[in-house]
C-alpha positions, 0 to 999 in steps of 0.5 A, spaced: 622 781 048 626 786 053 631 791 050 637 787 052 634 781 051 634 782 044 641 785 044 643 779 048 639 775 042 644 778 036 649 775 039 646 769 042 645 768 034 651 771 031 655 767 036 652 760 036 650 760 043 645 755 047 642 761 051 642 768 053 646 767 059 651 765 055 651 771 050 651 775 057 657 771 060 661 772 052 660 779 052 662 781 059 668 777 057 669 781 051 668 787 053 672 786 059 678 785 055 677 791 050 677 795 056 683 793 058 686 795 052 683 802 051 685 808 055 679 810 061 677 816 056 676 812 051 672 807 055 668 812 058 666 815 051 663 808 049 659 807 056 656 814 055 654 812 049 652 804 051 648 808 056 643 812 051 643 806 047 636 803 048 637 796 046 643 794 050 644 795 058 650 799 060 652 794 065 654 789 061 660 794 058 661 796 066 664 791 070 660 788 075 666 787 080 666 793 084 675 791 085 676 790 078 672 796 075 677 800 081 684 797 079 682 798 072 682 805 073 688 806 076 692 802 072 694 804 065 692 800 058 694 793 057 698 791 051 693 784 049 696 781 043 691 778 038 691 771 040 691 773 048 685 776 046 681 769 044 685 765 050 682 770 055 675 769 052 676 761 052 678 761 058 674 766 062 668 765 058 668 757 059 664 757 053 665 749 051 665 747 044 664 755 042 668 758 037 671 764 040 673 768 034 665 768 032 663 770 038 667 775 039 665 777 031 657 777 034 659 781 040 662 786 035 657 786 031 651 787 036 655 793 040 657 797 033 649 797 032 649 801 038 655 806 037 656 812 032 661 812 027 666 816 030 666 811 036 667 804 032 673 808 029 675 810 035 675 803 038 678 800 032 685 804 033 686 800 040 684 793 038 690 788 037 692 786 030 686 780 028 682 784 033 681 789 031 680 786 023 674 782 027 672 789 029 671 791 022 669 786 019 663 785 024 
C-alpha cells in the first residue's frame, strides 16, 4: 500500500467512510477549516512537518486551489465557531449519512500520528471549543 493510502486508510476506517476517495475529500475539508483558524506561520510549521512525514502526502494539507491558497495567505485567521466547523465539513465534504464528529476525529487522529508533540500542542490552541476537545481526544 502506498504511504498516502495507509494514511487515508486510517481516516476511512476510523471515520466509517466507504472508500479512500471519501477519506481524501474529508481530510481536505477538515484541513482547510483548520488552516482557516490558524495564523500563516503555524500553518507553515505544520506543512513543514507533514512534508517530511513518510505516511502522508503534504498536498492534503496545502490547498490545491491556487486562488483559495493565495487568498488564505492574505487574510487573517478566521474566528470559526465549533458548530460552524462541523457544518463546513457536512456541507463541503458532501458525505451523506456520515457523522461529522467521527470524521473530524479520524482526520485528527491520523494527522497527530505524523506530527511532533510541539506541533500537536500548537494546533490545539487554535481550534475552537469542542473541536479542540476532539483534537485532544483523537
